[in-house]
N, C-alpha and C positions, 0 to 999 in steps of 0.2 A: 586452442584459440577461443572456443565457445566459453570455456570456464573463465578465461582471462577477461573477455568482454563482459560476461555476466557479473564478475566480481567488481569490475570498474563501474558498471551501471548501478549495482547494488550499493557500492560505497557512495556514489553520487546521490542516489535516492536517500540514503541514510543521512548524508550531510544536509540535504534540502529539508528533510524531516526534522532534524535537530535544530536547524536554523528557524524553521517554522515554529517549533516548540518555544524557542527563545522569544520569537515575535508574539506568540500567544501570551506568554508571561508579561511581556511589555505592554501589550494591549489591555490586558486585564488590570495591570497595575495603574495604567493611565485612567482606566474606567473607574477604579476604586478611588483614586486620588481626586478625579473630577467630581465624583458623587459625594464624597465625605469631606473634602477640603474646600473645593471650589463651589460646591452645591450646584454644579452644572455638569452633567454627564455628557461626554462627547458621543454623538450618535454613531459614529463610525466604529468605535472601539468594540462593541459587542458583535456587530455584524462581521467585522474583520476577524475577530477571534473565532467565530463560528466557521467562516470560510477556511481559515488556517487549520482548524481542528480536522476538517474533512481531508485536507491535503496531507496532514501529518499522519492521520490514521491509515489512509489508503497506501501511502508510500511505505509506512512501517509494516503494514500487513504483507505487502509484496516482498519486502526484504525478509520478513519472517518466514515466508514460504521458501525462499532460497536458502536461508540459514537453518531450515528445519525447526523453526520456532513455533510452527503451527501445531495444533492438537492432532496427534496421529493415533494410529491404532496399535501402539507399541505393545500394550498388554496382550492383544490377540496375536501379534506377530511372534512373540517369544514362545508361544505354545505350539507352533508348527515347525516342521522341519525346514531346512535351508532352502530347498527347491521351491516349496510352497511359499515361503516367506519372500523369496526373490520375486515370484510372480505377483504376490499380493502388493508388494512395494511398487512394482510397475503399474499395477491397476490403480493404486492410490494416486500416484503421480499423474496418470492419465485422467483420472476423475478430477483432480485438482486443476489440471490444464483445461478441461472442459468447463469447469466452473469459472475459471479465469476468462475463457473465451466468451462465455455468456455475460460475464461482468463487463468486458470490453464492448461487446456489441450493444447491450442494453444501456450502458453508461453513455456511449456515444449517441445513441438514439435520444436519450433523455436530454443530454446536453444540447443537441441540435434543436430539440423541440422547444426549449425554453431560452435559447440564445438571444432572442429578440427582446426579452424582458430584462430590465436592469434591477439590481439590488439598490433600492432608493438611497440608502445612507452611504453607499460606497460608489455608486455610479458605474459599476462594472456589470457585465452580463451575468444573469442568473446561471447561465450554462457553465460558468467557471466553478460552480459548486459540484458539477457532475463530471467534469473533465478528469478529476483524479480517479474516479471509479473506472473510467475507460482505460486510463493510463495504467492503473494498478492491475487491471485485468490483463492487459498486454504483457506487463512484467511478470505476472503470475504464470502465464502461458510460457514465456521465454524461460523462466526459472524452472518450471516443471519439465520442459524439454531438456534442460541442462541436467536435471536429476535423472531422467530416463536414460540419457546418453551415458551418464556416469555409472548407473546401475548396469547397463549393458557392457560397459568396459571393465566393470569390477573395481571402480575407484570411488573415493568419497569426494563430495563437494565441500571445499573448504569455505567456512563462513566468511562473509565480507569484512568482518571486523578484525580479521587476523592480519 
C-alpha cells in the first residue's frame, strides 16, 4: 500500500514538474518576444519563471530520490559483502530522510518568515518560493521511508515512470 501511494504521489509530482517546465518555456518565450519584438518586456515573465524553476527543481529532486536518481555511493557499495551493503543502504536512506526532514523544517520556517512580503511583479507571497523546499523535504522523507521498508522486505522500489 505504501508503494502504491508513493508511486501515485511521485507520478503526480512528476506531472506537476513537467507542467511547470512547459510554463517556464512559455514564460521565457513571452519574455523574449516582448523584449525583441515588442520592445517592452513583461515584468511578470522573469519572476514567474524563477518561481517555477524552484518548484520544478524541488519536485524533480524528490522524485529523483524515490526513483534512485540521486547520486549514491554505488562504487563503495559494490566493494563490500552483501550484509554490509544492506546495512550501508539502510544508513544511506536514513541519512537522506534526515536531510529531507531538515529541508522540510527549515523550508517551512523560511516560508513562514517571508510570507508577509509579496513578489512585486507577481503579487504573490514571497513564501511561495520556499514552500517547494518544505514540500520536497516531506516527499524525500516519505520516499526514503519507502526505500527502507522495501530494503527490509527484500524488494525493489519500482520507479514512478513505469
